[in-house]
C-alpha positions as CSV (number, residue, x, y, z in Angstrom):
1,M,-323.0,-130.4,-1.1
2,R,-321.4,-133.5,-2.5
3,S,-318.9,-131.8,-4.7
4,K,-317.8,-129.3,-1.9
5,I,-317.1,-132.4,0.4
6,V,-315.0,-134.1,-2.6
7,L,-313.1,-130.7,-3.0
8,A,-312.4,-130.3,0.7
9,L,-311.2,-134.0,1.0
10,L,-309.1,-133.4,-2.1
11,F,-307.4,-130.5,-0.6
12,L,-306.9,-132.1,2.6
13,C,-305.2,-135.0,0.7
14,V,-302.9,-132.4,-1.4
15,A,-301.9,-130.7,2.1
16,A,-301.4,-133.8,3.7
17,A,-299.0,-135.0,0.7
18,G,-297.3,-131.7,0.8
19,A,-296.5,-132.1,4.6
20,F,-295.3,-135.6,4.1
21,F,-292.9,-134.5,1.2
22,A,-291.7,-131.5,3.2
23,L,-291.0,-133.9,6.0
24,R,-289.1,-136.2,3.9
25,A,-287.3,-133.4,2.1
26,P,-283.5,-133.4,3.1
27,A,-282.6,-130.6,5.1
28,R,-279.9,-128.2,3.4
29,P,-276.6,-128.9,4.7
30,N,-274.6,-126.2,7.0
31,V,-271.8,-124.9,5.1
32,V,-268.2,-123.6,6.8
33,L,-266.2,-121.8,4.3
34,V,-262.6,-121.0,5.8
35,I,-260.1,-119.0,3.9
36,I,-256.5,-119.1,4.9
37,D,-254.9,-115.8,3.7
38,T,-251.8,-116.1,1.6
39,L,-251.5,-120.1,1.9
40,R,-249.6,-121.8,-0.7
41,A,-251.1,-125.2,-1.8
42,D,-247.6,-126.7,-2.0
43,K,-246.7,-125.8,1.7
44,L,-249.6,-128.4,2.9
45,G,-248.8,-132.1,3.4
46,A,-252.0,-132.9,1.6
47,Y,-250.3,-131.4,-1.4
48,G,-246.9,-133.1,-0.8
49,N,-245.0,-131.0,1.2
50,P,-242.7,-133.0,3.4
51,S,-243.0,-130.9,6.6
52,P,-245.3,-131.7,9.5
53,A,-246.4,-128.1,9.6
54,S,-250.0,-128.9,8.5
55,Q,-250.2,-132.6,9.8
56,E,-253.3,-132.3,11.7
57,L,-255.3,-130.5,9.0
58,D,-253.8,-133.2,6.6
59,R,-255.4,-136.1,8.7
60,L,-258.9,-134.2,8.2
61,A,-258.1,-133.8,4.5
62,A,-257.4,-137.4,3.9
63,E,-261.1,-137.9,4.8
64,G,-262.4,-135.4,2.3
65,V,-261.9,-134.5,-1.3
66,V,-258.7,-132.6,-2.1
67,L,-258.7,-130.5,-5.4
68,E,-255.1,-130.9,-6.7
69,Q,-255.0,-127.8,-9.2
70,V,-256.8,-124.9,-8.0
71,V,-255.7,-121.3,-9.4
72,A,-256.6,-118.0,-7.9
73,Q,-258.0,-115.2,-10.1
74,A,-255.8,-112.6,-8.3
75,S,-252.7,-112.7,-6.2
76,W,-254.1,-110.2,-3.6
77,T,-256.8,-110.6,-1.2
78,R,-259.9,-108.4,-1.9
79,S,-259.7,-108.9,-5.5
80,S,-259.4,-112.8,-5.2
81,V,-262.0,-113.2,-2.4
82,A,-264.6,-111.0,-4.5
83,A,-264.2,-113.3,-7.5
84,M,-264.4,-116.5,-5.1
85,L,-267.5,-115.1,-3.6
86,T,-269.3,-114.0,-6.8
87,G,-268.3,-116.5,-9.5
88,L,-267.2,-113.6,-11.4
89,Y,-263.7,-112.6,-12.7
90,P,-262.3,-109.5,-10.9
91,R,-262.6,-107.4,-14.0
92,R,-266.3,-107.9,-14.5
93,L,-267.2,-106.8,-10.8
94,P,-264.8,-104.7,-11.2
95,V,-262.5,-105.5,-8.0
96,I,-259.2,-104.4,-9.4
97,K,-257.6,-101.4,-7.6
98,E,-256.5,-101.7,-3.9
99,Q,-257.7,-98.3,-3.3
100,W,-260.6,-98.5,-3.1
101,D,-262.7,-101.0,-5.0
102,P,-265.5,-102.4,-3.2
103,L,-267.6,-105.5,-3.6
104,P,-270.5,-104.1,-5.7
105,S,-274.1,-104.1,-4.2
106,G,-275.7,-105.1,-7.4
107,V,-273.9,-108.4,-7.6
108,E,-275.0,-111.4,-5.3
109,S,-272.5,-112.7,-3.1
110,L,-272.4,-116.3,-2.0
111,A,-273.8,-115.2,1.7
112,E,-276.8,-113.3,-0.1
113,V,-277.6,-116.4,-2.2
114,L,-277.6,-118.6,0.7
115,K,-279.4,-116.1,2.9
116,R,-282.2,-115.7,0.2
117,N,-282.6,-119.5,0.5
118,G,-283.0,-119.7,4.2
119,Y,-279.6,-119.8,5.5
120,F,-278.5,-118.1,8.8
121,T,-275.4,-116.1,7.8
122,I,-272.2,-115.4,9.9
123,G,-269.1,-113.9,8.7
124,L,-265.8,-113.0,10.6
125,T,-262.5,-111.6,8.9
126,A,-259.1,-110.8,10.6
127,N,-258.3,-109.1,7.3
128,P,-259.4,-105.4,6.9
129,Q,-259.4,-105.9,3.2
130,L,-262.9,-107.5,3.9
131,N,-264.1,-104.6,6.4
132,V,-267.3,-102.9,5.8
133,D,-265.5,-100.2,4.1
134,F,-265.5,-102.5,0.9
135,K,-269.0,-103.8,1.5
136,F,-268.2,-107.3,2.3
137,E,-270.7,-107.4,4.9
138,Q,-273.6,-108.0,2.3
139,G,-275.6,-110.6,2.8
140,F,-274.7,-111.5,6.6
141,D,-277.0,-111.5,9.8
142,R,-273.9,-111.2,11.8
143,Y,-270.5,-110.0,10.5
144,V,-267.6,-109.4,12.7
145,E,-264.8,-107.3,10.7
146,S,-261.2,-107.1,11.4
147,S,-260.2,-105.2,14.7
148,V,-257.6,-103.1,12.9
149,T,-257.2,-101.2,9.6
150,F,-253.9,-100.9,7.5
151,S,-252.0,-97.9,7.3
152,W,-253.4,-96.6,4.3
153,M,-257.0,-97.1,5.0
154,K,-259.2,-94.4,6.4
155,D,-259.4,-93.9,10.1
156,R,-262.3,-95.6,11.7
157,E,-263.4,-94.9,15.2
158,G,-262.5,-97.7,17.7
159,K,-259.9,-99.2,15.1
160,E,-256.2,-99.1,15.7
161,K,-253.7,-99.3,12.6
162,A,-252.0,-102.7,12.3
163,G,-248.4,-102.6,12.7
164,H,-248.4,-99.9,15.2
165,G,-248.2,-102.2,18.2
166,H,-251.8,-103.8,17.2
167,A,-251.8,-107.3,15.7
168,V,-254.5,-108.7,13.5
169,R,-256.7,-111.4,15.4
170,S,-255.3,-114.8,15.5
171,A,-256.9,-117.9,14.2
172,D,-257.4,-119.0,17.8
173,D,-259.2,-115.9,18.4
174,I,-261.5,-116.0,15.3
175,L,-262.3,-119.6,15.5
176,G,-263.2,-119.4,19.2
177,Q,-265.7,-116.6,18.8
178,S,-267.2,-118.5,15.6
179,L,-267.9,-121.5,18.0
180,S,-269.8,-119.0,20.2
181,L,-271.8,-117.8,17.5
182,L,-272.6,-121.1,16.3
183,T,-274.3,-121.9,19.6
184,E,-276.7,-119.1,19.3
185,N,-280.5,-120.2,18.9
186,R,-281.4,-120.8,15.4
187,A,-284.1,-122.9,13.4
188,R,-282.1,-122.5,10.0
189,P,-279.2,-124.0,8.3
190,V,-275.9,-122.1,8.8
191,Y,-273.5,-120.4,6.5
192,L,-270.3,-119.5,8.3
193,Q,-267.4,-117.7,6.4
194,L,-264.2,-117.0,8.0
195,L,-260.8,-115.5,6.8
196,L,-257.8,-116.3,8.9
197,M,-254.7,-114.0,8.5
198,D,-252.0,-116.0,10.6
199,V,-250.0,-117.3,7.3
200,H,-250.2,-113.6,6.0
201,A,-247.9,-112.4,9.0
202,H,-245.3,-114.9,8.5
203,H,-242.6,-112.2,8.0
204,R,-243.2,-111.6,11.8
205,I,-242.1,-114.8,12.9
206,T,-238.4,-115.1,13.8
207,V,-236.3,-118.1,13.6
208,E,-236.3,-118.4,17.5
209,R,-240.1,-118.8,17.4
210,V,-240.0,-121.6,14.9
211,D,-240.9,-125.1,16.3
212,P,-237.9,-127.4,16.3
213,D,-239.4,-130.0,14.1
214,L,-239.9,-127.4,11.4
215,R,-236.4,-125.6,11.4
216,G,-234.7,-128.0,9.0
217,F,-237.2,-127.2,6.2
218,P,-237.0,-124.4,3.6
219,D,-239.2,-121.4,4.4
220,S,-239.6,-122.6,8.1
221,E,-241.0,-118.9,9.2
222,Y,-243.6,-119.5,6.7
223,L,-244.3,-123.1,7.7
224,Q,-244.7,-122.1,11.3
225,A,-247.4,-119.6,10.2
226,V,-249.0,-122.5,8.4
227,R,-249.1,-124.4,11.5
228,N,-250.3,-121.3,13.7
229,A,-253.4,-121.4,11.2
230,T,-254.1,-125.1,10.5
231,L,-253.5,-126.3,14.1
232,P,-256.4,-124.4,15.5
233,L,-258.6,-125.2,12.5
234,A,-258.1,-128.6,12.7
235,D,-259.3,-128.6,16.5
236,F,-262.2,-126.4,15.2
237,I,-263.8,-128.5,12.7
238,P,-264.9,-131.4,14.9
239,K,-266.0,-128.9,17.3
240,A,-268.2,-127.1,14.9
241,K,-269.4,-130.3,13.5
242,K,-270.8,-131.2,17.0
243,I,-272.6,-128.0,17.3
244,L,-273.8,-128.3,13.7
245,G,-274.3,-131.8,13.3
246,E,-273.2,-134.2,10.7
247,N,-274.8,-132.7,7.8
248,T,-272.3,-130.0,7.6
249,I,-270.0,-129.2,4.5
250,F,-266.5,-127.6,5.3
251,V,-264.5,-125.9,2.4
252,V,-260.8,-124.8,3.3
253,T,-259.0,-122.7,0.7
254,S,-257.0,-119.8,0.5
255,D,-257.2,-116.4,-1.5
256,H,-253.6,-116.5,-2.9
257,G,-250.1,-117.8,-2.3
258,E,-246.7,-116.0,-1.5
259,G,-243.6,-115.9,-3.6
260,L,-241.1,-116.3,-0.7
261,K,-237.7,-117.2,-2.1
262,D,-238.8,-118.6,-5.4
263,H,-238.2,-115.6,-7.9
264,P,-234.8,-114.2,-6.7
265,A,-234.0,-112.5,-10.2
266,V,-237.6,-110.8,-9.9
267,E,-237.9,-107.7,-7.9
268,N,-240.0,-107.5,-4.9
269,S,-241.3,-111.3,-5.5
270,A,-241.1,-112.5,-1.9
271,K,-244.7,-111.3,-1.1
272,H,-247.9,-111.3,-3.1
273,G,-249.9,-108.9,-5.4
274,N,-247.3,-107.7,-8.0
275,L,-246.7,-111.0,-9.7
276,L,-248.4,-114.0,-11.1
277,Y,-246.4,-117.0,-10.9
278,R,-247.5,-120.3,-9.6
279,S,-246.3,-119.7,-5.9
280,H,-248.9,-116.6,-6.0
281,L,-251.6,-118.6,-7.8
282,H,-251.8,-122.1,-6.8
283,V,-254.1,-122.4,-3.8
284,P,-255.5,-125.4,-1.8
285,L,-259.2,-126.6,-2.0
286,I,-260.4,-129.1,0.4
287,V,-263.9,-130.2,0.8
288,L,-265.0,-132.2,3.9
289,G,-268.8,-133.6,4.7
290,P,-271.0,-136.5,4.3
291,T,-270.2,-138.6,1.5
292,E,-273.6,-138.4,-0.1
293,L,-273.1,-134.9,-0.6
294,V,-269.3,-134.4,-1.2
295,G,-268.1,-137.9,-2.4
296,K,-265.6,-140.3,-1.2
297,P,-262.2,-139.5,0.1
298,A,-260.1,-138.7,-3.0
299,K,-257.5,-136.2,-4.8
300,L,-258.9,-135.1,-8.0
301,A,-257.0,-133.8,-10.6
302,G,-258.0,-131.3,-13.1
303,L,-257.9,-127.5,-13.5
304,V,-260.0,-125.5,-11.2
305,E,-260.5,-121.7,-10.9
306,L,-261.5,-120.1,-7.6
307,I,-264.5,-118.5,-9.2
308,D,-265.8,-122.2,-9.6
309,L,-266.3,-122.4,-5.6
310,F,-269.1,-120.3,-5.6
311,P,-271.7,-122.5,-7.9
312,T,-269.9,-125.5,-6.4
313,V,-271.2,-124.4,-2.9
314,T,-274.5,-123.6,-4.0
315,D,-274.8,-126.9,-5.9
316,L,-273.7,-128.9,-2.9
317,A,-276.3,-127.0,-0.8
318,G,-279.0,-127.5,-3.2
319,V,-279.4,-123.7,-4.2
320,R,-279.4,-122.5,-7.5
321,S,-276.5,-119.9,-8.6
322,P,-277.4,-116.5,-10.2
323,S,-277.5,-116.8,-14.0
324,G,-274.5,-115.0,-16.0
325,I,-271.5,-116.0,-13.7
326,D,-268.3,-116.9,-14.8
327,G,-267.5,-119.8,-12.6
328,A,-269.1,-123.7,-13.2
329,S,-269.9,-126.2,-10.5
330,V,-267.5,-129.0,-10.0
331,A,-269.9,-130.8,-7.5
332,Q,-270.6,-133.5,-9.8
333,Y,-266.8,-134.5,-10.0
334,L,-266.6,-134.6,-6.2
335,R,-269.4,-136.9,-6.1
336,S,-268.2,-139.3,-8.6
337,S,-264.6,-138.9,-7.5
338,S,-263.4,-138.2,-11.1
339,K,-260.9,-136.1,-12.9
340,I,-262.2,-132.5,-13.1
341,A,-263.1,-131.1,-16.7
342,V,-264.6,-127.8,-16.5
343,G,-262.5,-125.6,-18.5
344,S,-259.5,-125.3,-20.7
345,S,-257.8,-122.6,-19.1
346,A,-257.7,-120.5,-15.9
347,V,-257.0,-116.5,-16.1
348,S,-255.6,-114.4,-13.4
349,E,-254.7,-110.8,-13.3
350,T,-253.5,-108.1,-11.0
351,R,-253.3,-104.2,-11.2
352,W,-253.7,-103.8,-7.7
353,R,-251.3,-100.9,-7.2
354,K,-249.7,-98.2,-9.4
355,G,-247.2,-99.4,-11.6
356,V,-248.6,-103.3,-11.6
357,N,-250.1,-104.6,-14.6
358,K,-250.0,-108.4,-15.5
359,I,-252.4,-110.9,-16.9
360,A,-251.6,-114.9,-16.9
361,V,-253.2,-117.9,-18.3
362,T,-252.7,-121.7,-17.8
363,D,-254.0,-125.0,-19.0
364,G,-252.7,-126.8,-16.1
365,E,-249.6,-127.7,-18.0
366,S,-248.1,-124.4,-19.0
367,L,-248.5,-120.9,-17.7
368,L,-248.1,-117.7,-19.9
369,V,-247.7,-114.5,-18.1
370,E,-248.0,-111.2,-19.9
371,N,-245.9,-108.5,-17.8
372,R,-247.4,-105.1,-19.3
373,D,-245.8,-103.1,-16.7
374,G,-241.9,-103.7,-17.4
375,W,-241.3,-105.2,-14.0
376,P,-237.8,-105.4,-13.0
377,G,-236.5,-109.0,-13.8
378,T,-239.3,-109.9,-16.1
379,A,-239.8,-110.1,-19.9
380,P,-242.8,-108.6,-21.4
381,E,-244.0,-112.3,-22.0
382,E,-242.9,-115.3,-20.1
383,L,-243.8,-119.2,-20.5
384,Y,-243.0,-121.9,-18.1
385,G,-244.4,-125.3,-17.1
386,F,-246.8,-124.9,-14.4
387,A,-244.7,-127.1,-11.9
388,A,-241.3,-125.6,-13.3
389,P,-239.0,-123.1,-11.6
390,Q,-240.4,-119.5,-12.5
391,N,-237.8,-116.9,-12.0
392,G,-238.8,-114.3,-14.4
393,A,-237.0,-113.9,-17.7
394,A,-234.3,-116.1,-16.6
395,D,-236.4,-119.3,-16.6
396,S,-238.9,-118.3,-19.3
397,T,-239.1,-121.0,-22.1
398,L,-241.0,-118.9,-24.4
399,G,-238.6,-119.1,-27.4
400,S,-238.4,-123.1,-27.4
401,N,-242.2,-123.5,-27.1
402,P,-243.7,-121.1,-29.5
403,Q,-246.7,-123.4,-30.3
404,V,-247.8,-123.6,-26.7
405,A,-247.2,-119.9,-26.5
406,S,-249.3,-119.1,-29.3
407,R,-252.3,-121.4,-28.1
408,L,-252.2,-119.9,-24.7
409,R,-252.1,-116.3,-26.2
410,E,-255.0,-116.9,-28.3
411,E,-256.9,-118.1,-24.9
412,L,-256.1,-114.7,-23.5
413,V,-257.3,-112.7,-26.4
414,R,-260.6,-114.8,-26.0
415,F,-260.8,-113.8,-22.7
416,E,-260.3,-110.1,-23.0
417,K,-263.0,-110.1,-25.5
418,G,-265.4,-111.4,-22.9
419,G,-265.2,-115.4,-23.6
420,R,-265.8,-117.9,-20.9
421,F,-263.5,-121.0,-21.2
């Protein structure tokens, strides 16, 4: 009898201790990931742009951590976002072709991992590249896909074709609905994933629609599109924090950049998808949140790939990433405000449409591009300083830097054999 009493008391003590530590265990943070489609890092004030186009977001960025050199794994949306959300290079998924590579069901996305660990997951996209046609709804409790489709996409009941008098949803619209969804009753931490497309639509902005204070800057129409996305976002972040609470991490990034007028000697270089220059690959990554989670306000040097975002977010959330991914967490560098040292190189590639076949590697100082498609205005192999002008064969420094080219070429060989840097 006495032994039964002792066992019962021990059981009660263990249960009480478990409950005590459960109460003391910190709650998982809410996570808000905002992907601003087609946003170049160098067009934000936080990354040195002199225009006031993003000044409201820049003020918020000054209170967080800005990663200075982040490289996208592709120069078009679906391939890049798939890599970002899985921590895998596009070729390993594979999400390589625009028509019709989907996000594979056998690979866990960020939403799926967070949901499995107790998160209520909400996703909204303005870009039909992330519609359910391509399986990007995986892992979401609530998913709001684009209200339109592109002309080449299959017809869908209730969806109009973009560009035929039907525009994609604006940042104001997407962010407003997001706030409404955040107010729904819940008892779990929230993962909110948004893709805003205002910057992608910069070509629809005429000079007359550019705000007066932006008209004197290069690429003023593009800068106006940046403002159209970042101004409502800067207004959204404190409102979302008020709903979710202080224990919330905001991550702001992009899927790829835009060529604009940087490569006049290269055919069809003003947009994205076809090429792999810095203008297409250097994207912002800004992390805001409690200091104990994301570190003190800082600008962090060091090369980061977008595939590193997935394990970084799970690390910050206290969740284990799947084994075997290519990305590596940089959370420890955020917390310590120290230079990032994850890998020696970053690789990007594009084969999105017929006639496009390119791969590039950078060590943060130099960029080696292999144009395997005979693209007009390019050479089969080009080398540039990462921050230098990159105008196709006209600017390539391949002949004067053979050792750098050889080293980066070896990195590409390792990559194509399946190595991780």
